[in-house]
N, C-alpha and C positions, 0 to 999 in steps of 0.2 A: 504494500500500500504506500503510495507516494506521500511525501510530507506536504503539509498545507503551506501555501504561499505566505510569506511574511507581509507582503504588500502586493496589491494588484497593479496591473499595468495602467489602469485608469487613474488610480491614486498617484502613481508616479508621474503620469502626464499632467495631472492637475497641479502637482507640486512643481513640476518643471515650468509650467505657465506662471505660477506664483513667483518662482525664483527669477524668471525673466524680468518681471516687474521690479524686483529688488536690484538686480545687477544693472538694469537699464543701459543697454548698449555695450556691455562688456561680454567677451566670450565666456561661455560656460565650460568649466572643467568638471570632470567626474568627481574628483576628490572634494572640491568646494561644494558641488551639488549634494554629494553624499553627506557632508557635514550639515548642510541645511535640512536634508531629509531626517537625519538623526535628531536635530534640534526640534523638529516637529513631533517627536515622540515615536518614530518608527525605528525598529532595530534592524536596519538594513546595511549590509556592507557594500563597499564600492563595487566589488566584483558582481554582485547581483544586479546593480544598475547597469554595468557594462554588458551583461548577458541579456538584458531586456532589449529586444530588437526595436520595439516601438519607441521607447524612450531614447535609445541611442540615436535612432534616425531623426527624432524630433530635435534633439540637442545639436546634431550635426547640421540639420537644415537651418536652425537658428544661428549657429556659428558662421555658416556660409553667408547668410544674409547680412550679418554684422560686418564680415570682411568686405563684402560687396559694397555696403553702404560707406565704409571707410575709404575704399578705393575711389568711389564716386566723389566723395568729399575732397579728396586730394586732387583729383582731376579738375574739379571746378575751381579749387584754390589756385592751381597752377595756370588755369585758363584765364584768370583775372590779370589784367595788366594795370597794376597799381601805379607804376611809374608814369605811364601815359596819361592816366586819369588825373594824377596830381599836376602834371605839366599843363594839361588842358584847363584845369580849374584855376590855375594861377593867372591866366590871361583875363 
């Protein structure tokens, strides 16, 4: 007879969404997320989070979106021509 799950995938996904609100734009790491899950009263080790395919895919998608957003911000920043604007506004 298999052991009962310590936490369901739905609960982990819900906690991942809550944790996204807390970190607000930073990448999520499994150890940091594991600490958050344990602080919420669940006795879950990091390897159980890594093994959960749904949560792992959710975290990877979030991290990819954060990286893309940061790349877009850098591209926009480099696309701005501050020197030209300051020279034009002096006239």
